[in-house]
Steps between C-alpha positions, in 0.01 A plus 500: 500500500352728228232342287615384159864449603654167397569251777710186492283224637745235397222283359469347157189599314463835680596831341675785678171650619385180667252408224491137391620466143265333253220504756160562347404862558136464396271256330477509121224722363171320439296567186160333469332491161126466457178682562283272712321731738441271798830311524768635268458870573463424871832312487656797320383730779630261766836397356605651166733783414349514152212366294447446130180513298433398142365759260128456467429473871284780638807672643317783675274249678783256584714780647199606708463147633872492583470834678208367707700192604793724598277730705345203679848372587640841592762483225589804291366436148772723355782269610389233249633543147237436236592367158306389196595283205361596160561411140531773240275393213638503148415829336458700820673838470762618744264781601225248583747296705617811687137585573434149638805524726394846616148379574639212706735731690206730576330201664808432714691240300872549574648272234371381165653183360467523123504209257547595137517294183859455378429735213417781746833560671513853355153556647628390841800736482278795408251408772774481765623846406156659503373353828811584702329806651179329611460479878253250648222642712586501868879494447 
């Protein structure tokens, strides 16, 4: 029978291709937040699909530690998404915010989670427009 052709298995809970309906296809993605070098980043290298840092951590150093853990385990460093949470300070210009996001992307941060004061929603909209072309290093 050609691959991909429907079959009637006559069973409830099985689709026409013999695949169980509603069966888990994969585990949920795991994101681990934190920057502890001995335990947290080791756990990221062992188990996580993504990690999250807080702004203020020595990102270059922490990513280097994560890379070392991955190399020791034989895991491709690039398959882990890296994110960072930062707050946009009151009074920071859109250009300064774009520069911060660009600097983080150059280090290898894939996603920046931005917290803005309520009064800065226009800032956030302008920032989103201007950073849309930034590509993280290694991607």
